[in-house]
C-alpha positions in Angstrom: 0.0 0.0 0.0 1.3 3.5 -0.9 -0.6 6.7 -0.9 0.8 10.0 -2.6 -0.7 13.2 -1.8 0.1 16.6 -3.0 -1.0 19.8 -1.2 -0.7 23.3 -3.0 -1.7 26.9 -2.4 -0.3 30.4 -1.2 2.1 30.7 1.5 0.3 31.2 4.8 -2.7 29.0 3.9 -1.3 26.1 5.9 -0.3 23.8 2.9 2.8 22.8 4.7 1.2 22.3 7.9 -1.5 20.1 6.3 1.3 18.0 4.9 3.0 17.7 8.2 -0.2 16.7 9.7 -0.7 13.9 7.4 2.8 12.8 7.8 2.6 12.7 11.5 -0.7 10.8 11.2 1.0 8.1 9.0 3.8 7.8 11.5 1.0 7.0 14.1 -0.1 4.3 11.8 3.2 2.9 11.7 3.6 3.9 8.1 6.7 4.8 6.3 6.5 8.4 5.5 8.2 11.3 3.4 7.2 14.8 3.6 8.9 17.3 1.1 8.0 20.9 1.1 8.6 23.4 -1.8 8.1 27.1 -1.5 9.4 30.4 -3.0 11.8 32.9 -1.2 8.8 35.3 -0.6 7.0 32.7 1.8 3.7 34.1 2.9 1.6 35.0 -0.2 4.0 33.3 -2.5 3.4 29.7 -3.8 3.9 26.7 -1.5 3.3 23.0 -2.0 4.4 19.8 -0.5 4.3 16.2 -1.0 3.5 13.4 1.5 4.1 9.5 0.7 2.8 7.0 3.2 3.7 3.3 2.7 3.7 0.2 4.5 7.1 -0.4 2.8 10.2 1.9 2.6 9.5 5.0 0.4 12.0 5.0 -2.4 11.5 8.7 -3.2 9.6 11.6 -1.9 9.1 12.8 -5.6 5.6 12.4 -6.7 4.8 11.8 -10.6 1.3 10.6 -10.0 -0.7 11.5 -7.0 -3.5 9.7 -5.4 -5.0 12.8 -3.8 -4.5 16.5 -4.6 -5.4 19.2 -1.9 -5.5 22.6 -3.9 -6.0 26.0 -2.0 -5.8 28.3 -5.1 -6.4 28.5 -8.7 -2.8 28.5 -9.8 -2.1 25.1 -8.1 -5.1 23.6 -9.9 -3.4 24.6 -13.2 -0.1 23.1 -11.9 -1.0 20.0 -10.5 -4.4 18.6 -11.6 -2.7 16.6 -14.5 -0.7 14.8 -11.8 -3.9 13.1 -10.2 -4.4 9.3 -11.1 -7.6 8.2 -12.7 -10.0 7.5 -10.0 -7.8 9.9 -7.5 -9.4 12.6 -5.1 -9.1 16.2 -5.5 -10.1 18.4 -2.5 -10.8 22.1 -3.8 -10.9 25.4 -1.6 -14.0 26.6 -3.4 -13.5 30.0 -1.5 -10.6 31.0 -3.9 -11.3 28.4 -6.7 -14.6 29.3 -8.6 -14.1 27.2 -11.7 -15.2 23.5 -11.6 -12.5 21.0 -12.1 -12.9 19.6 -15.8 -11.5 16.3 -15.3 -14.3 13.6 -15.1 -12.0 10.8 -14.0 -11.4 12.0 -10.4 -13.5 12.3 -7.4 -13.8 16.1 -6.7 -14.7 17.6 -3.3 -15.5 21.5 -3.3 -14.9 22.8 0.4 -15.3 26.6 1.3 -12.2 26.2 3.5 -11.6 30.2 3.9 -15.2 30.8 4.9 -15.2 27.5 7.4 -11.9 28.6 8.9 -13.1 32.1 9.4 -16.4 31.2 11.0 -15.1 28.5 13.0 -12.5 30.9 14.4 -15.1 33.8 15.0 -18.4 32.1 15.9 -17.9 28.4 15.6 -19.8 26.1 13.3 -23.7 25.4 13.5 -24.8 21.9 14.1 -25.8 21.7 10.3 -22.4 22.9 9.4 -20.6 20.2 11.8 -22.9 17.5 10.2 -22.0 18.4 6.7 -18.3 18.6 7.6 -18.4 15.2 9.1 -20.4 13.6 6.3 -17.7 15.1 3.8 -14.9 13.7 6.0 -16.6 10.2 6.1 -17.2 10.4 2.3 -13.6 11.2 1.7 -12.1 8.7 4.1 -14.5 5.9 2.5 -13.0 6.9 -1.1 -9.4 6.9 0.6 -9.9 3.6 2.2 -11.7 2.0 -1.1 -8.4 3.2 -2.9 -6.0 1.6 -0.5 -8.1 -1.7 -0.6 -7.7 -1.7 -4.4 -4.1 -1.0 -4.1 -3.6 -3.7 -1.8 -5.9 -6.1 -3.5 -3.6 -5.6 -6.6 -0.3 -6.0 -4.8 1.7 -9.2 -4.6 4.8 -10.5 -3.4 7.2 -12.5 -5.6 9.6 -14.8 -4.1 12.9 -16.1 -5.5 11.3 -18.8 -7.4 8.6 -16.6 -9.0 5.7 -17.7 -6.8 3.2 -15.0 -6.4 1.2 -14.5 -3.1 -1.2 -11.7 -2.0 0.4 -8.8 0.2 -0.9 -9.0 3.7 -1.0 -5.6 5.4 1.1 -5.3 8.7 -2.0 -4.6 10.6 -5.4 -3.8 10.0 -7.9 -1.7 11.9 -11.9 -2.2 11.8 -13.6 1.2 11.1 
């Protein structure tokens, strides 16, 4: 099992922090993890992105050519990274700053008004309806993420020195 995630946006939007949180979560699950940030010299307001790779095996490279998931916080990031998402991948879009719809039909897209939600949560808290919607979106995303993981595991085999194949068994499984 290996998951490759790209986060991208303006400096100051928390893109690098999102990546760190994901990397820490992977480590908590005893996964092999890489986190690779990339940002311009201007920092806040400039472009920033990072990649996280989580795997049950050692990660050969933190560089991502094809992502399982893309989290985009601004319009320039859509243009730069949307082509890197694999077929049936997941794209999380900050609809506060990205009004255009994603044209690709071979990926699952979630539009989240991240700026408004963050501002509202900070100033007045979320309503019960918004909490329910946030939790619904979180569960839908996690279900798609788990389905993707299962599909990868189902199609992963170990081959011994004699060429015999056997299905890969995960190190540990959790019931959800």
